[in-house]
C-alpha positions in Angstrom: 0.0 0.0 0.0 0.9 3.7 -0.3 0.6 5.0 3.3 0.6 8.7 4.3 1.8 9.2 7.9 1.3 12.5 9.6 3.8 13.2 12.3 5.9 10.3 11.0 9.3 11.7 12.1 8.8 11.1 15.8 9.6 8.1 17.9 6.5 6.1 17.0 6.4 7.4 13.4 9.9 6.3 12.8 9.2 2.8 14.1 6.0 2.6 12.1 7.7 3.7 8.9 10.4 1.1 9.3 7.9 -1.6 9.9 5.7 -0.5 6.9 8.7 -0.4 4.6 9.8 -3.9 5.8 6.4 -5.2 4.9 6.6 -3.8 1.4 4.6 -0.6 1.8 5.5 2.8 0.4 5.5 5.6 3.0 5.1 9.3 2.5 5.5 11.5 5.6 3.7 14.7 6.4 6.0 16.9 8.4 6.7 20.5 9.3 10.0 20.3 7.4 10.4 19.3 3.8 12.7 16.4 2.8 12.9 13.2 0.8 9.8 11.2 0.9 7.9 14.0 2.7 5.4 16.7 2.1 4.8 19.6 4.5 1.5 20.3 6.2 1.3 23.6 4.2 1.7 21.6 1.0 -1.1 19.2 2.1 -3.4 22.2 2.8 -2.6 23.8 -0.6 -2.4 20.9 -2.9 -4.6 18.3 -1.3 -4.0 14.7 -0.4 -1.4 12.8 -2.4 -2.5 9.5 -3.9 -2.5 6.9 -1.1 -4.3 3.8 0.0 -4.1 4.5 3.8 -3.5 7.5 6.1 -2.3 7.6 9.7 -2.0 10.7 12.0 0.5 10.6 14.8 1.1 14.3 14.9 0.9 16.2 18.2 3.0 18.1 20.7 4.6 15.8 23.3 2.5 16.3 26.4 5.4 15.0 28.6 8.0 17.4 27.3 10.0 18.1 30.5 11.4 21.3 28.9 7.9 22.9 28.8 6.0 24.2 31.8 2.5 22.8 32.2 0.6 26.0 31.8 -2.4 27.2 29.8 -0.3 28.1 26.8 1.3 24.7 26.6 -2.1 23.0 27.2 -3.5 24.8 24.2 -0.5 23.8 22.1 -1.0 20.2 23.0 -4.7 20.1 22.2 -4.4 22.4 19.1 -1.5 20.4 17.6 -3.7 17.3 17.5 -7.0 18.9 16.5 -5.5 21.1 13.7 -3.6 18.3 12.0 -6.5 15.9 12.3 -8.9 18.5 10.8 -6.5 19.2 8.0 -6.1 15.6 7.1 -9.8 14.9 7.4 -10.5 17.8 5.1 -8.0 16.6 2.5 -9.4 13.1 2.6 -12.9 14.4 2.1 -11.9 16.4 -1.0 -9.7 13.6 -2.5 -11.0 12.1 -5.8 -9.9 8.7 -4.5 -9.8 8.8 -0.7 -7.8 6.2 1.2 -9.4 3.0 2.2 -8.0 3.1 5.7 -7.8 6.1 8.1 -6.2 5.6 11.5 -6.1 8.3 14.1 -3.9 8.0 17.3 -5.8 10.2 19.7 -3.0 10.4 22.3 0.1 8.7 23.5 0.6 8.3 27.2 1.7 5.9 29.8 -1.0 3.7 31.5 -0.8 3.2 35.2 -4.0 1.5 36.0 -5.4 1.4 39.6 -6.5 -2.0 40.9 -10.2 -1.1 41.1 -11.2 0.5 37.8 -11.2 -0.9 34.3 -11.4 0.6 30.8 -12.2 -1.3 27.6 -13.2 -0.2 24.2 -16.9 -1.1 24.6 -17.4 0.2 28.2 -15.2 3.3 28.8 -15.4 4.6 32.3 -13.6 6.5 35.0 -11.7 9.8 34.5 -9.9 8.9 31.2 -9.2 11.9 29.1 -8.4 12.1 25.4 -4.7 11.2 26.0 -5.7 7.8 27.4 -7.6 6.4 24.4 -5.0 5.0 22.1 -4.9 3.2 18.9 -1.3 2.2 19.3 0.3 -1.0 20.6 2.1 -1.0 23.9 4.1 -4.1 24.6 7.2 -3.4 26.7 7.4 -1.6 30.0 8.8 1.7 31.2 10.1 2.2 34.7 8.0 4.6 36.8 7.3 5.2 40.5 4.3 3.9 42.6 3.3 0.6 44.1 0.2 -0.2 42.0 1.1 1.5 38.8 1.4 -0.4 35.5 3.4 1.0 32.6 3.9 0.1 29.0 5.8 1.5 26.0 4.5 2.0 22.5 5.3 -0.1 19.5 3.8 0.0 16.0 2.5 -3.4 15.2 -1.1 -2.8 16.0 -1.1 0.3 13.7 0.1 -1.9 10.8 -2.5 -4.5 11.7 -5.3 -1.8 11.6 -4.1 -0.6 8.2 -3.7 -4.1 6.6 -6.8 -5.9 8.0 -10.0 -4.8 6.3 -12.2 -6.0 9.1 -10.6 -3.8 11.8 -12.6 -0.7 12.7 -13.6 1.4 15.7 -11.6 2.2 18.8 -8.7 -0.1 19.8 -6.9 0.1 23.1 -3.2 -0.2 22.4 -2.1 -2.1 25.4 -0.6 -5.5 26.1 -3.1 -8.2 27.3 -1.2 -8.6 30.6 0.2 -6.0 32.9 2.4 -5.7 36.0 2.7 -3.6 39.0 5.7 -1.3 39.3 7.3 -3.7 41.9 6.7 -6.7 39.6 8.2 -4.8 36.7 11.3 -4.0 38.8 11.7 -7.6 39.8 11.2 -8.9 36.2 13.7 -6.3 34.7 16.2 -7.2 37.4 15.9 -10.9 36.6 16.3 -10.2 32.9 19.5 -8.2 33.6 20.7 -10.6 36.2 20.6 -7.9 38.9 18.6 -6.9 41.9 15.3 -5.0 41.5 15.7 -1.3 40.9 14.7 1.4 43.4 11.6 3.2 42.2 11.9 6.9 41.2 10.3 9.0 44.0 7.0 10.5 43.0 8.2 13.9 44.3 10.8 13.9 41.5 8.2 13.2 38.8 6.0 16.0 40.2 9.0 18.4 40.3 9.9 17.7 36.6 6.4 17.5 35.0 4.3 19.5 37.5 1.6 18.0 39.8 -1.2 17.9 37.3 0.8 16.4 34.5 2.5 13.9 36.8 -0.9 12.3 37.5 -0.7 10.7 34.0 2.4 8.9 35.2 1.5 8.1 38.8 -2.2 7.3 38.6 -4.6 5.6 36.1 -6.8 2.6 35.4 -6.6 -0.9 34.2 -6.9 -0.9 30.4 -8.2 -3.9 28.5 -7.5 -4.6 24.8 -10.6 -6.6 24.4 -11.5 -5.5 20.9 -7.8 -5.5 19.8 -7.6 -9.2 20.7 -11.0 -9.9 19.0 -9.6 -8.6 15.7 -7.1 -11.4 15.7 -4.1 -9.3 16.5 -1.1 -11.4 17.7 1.2 -9.8 20.2 4.9 -10.5 19.7 5.4 -10.3 23.5 2.2 -10.5 25.4 4.1 -11.2 28.7 6.5 -8.8 30.4 9.2 -11.3 31.1 9.7 -12.3 27.5 9.5 -8.7 26.3 12.3 -7.6 28.7 14.5 -10.5 27.8 14.2 -9.6 24.2 15.1 -6.0 24.9 18.1 -6.9 27.1 19.3 -9.4 24.5 
């Protein structure tokens, strides 16, 4: 397929582009800066959608940028960067003579730290999830964060490719692994993979000092997220269990 990827120069976009190329697809990036294999957002607005079979939007300001203070100005930038690019792509798709057959929107990228009492699945959303917590990406490995009951995962791009290639996939998908681990369990599993003792958790006060109290909540609190529909589509996780994922990373 010919795939257009908005925001494809970032961490997730780079991994997605590599995976798509490896699977024989042709990728064109939409970026703020021109370059080989790219078009700019201004060019997209002026000239319309280039010929493509599928489109993905990953664009958006990094909400966890530690160099930016969490104030009203930055909050507007975070929200606006996602809404504006999505609206621009949607408008271009609507006007395209031959619109793409698949259109995947990643509504936010964040770390999940579920509590032990609340659950969230694609069919029964609940709790205090905001738009950053409803993902269409695949999270398989784990990131080290503080807290006793927190659960963390890191993005990978397999589920995005699955959503693009499988015609029967539609609707909202939670991009999380089918199993999760508490922070303490993660530390023990990572220590075992490295042949070392478990690591000392990063104090929550440090996280709050770096990101601000309100933004730190996304790293320190959360809910259990269930990829029920993701599994129902037939998606096969490369590393559904934490231990195997960490051993692969360490290797």
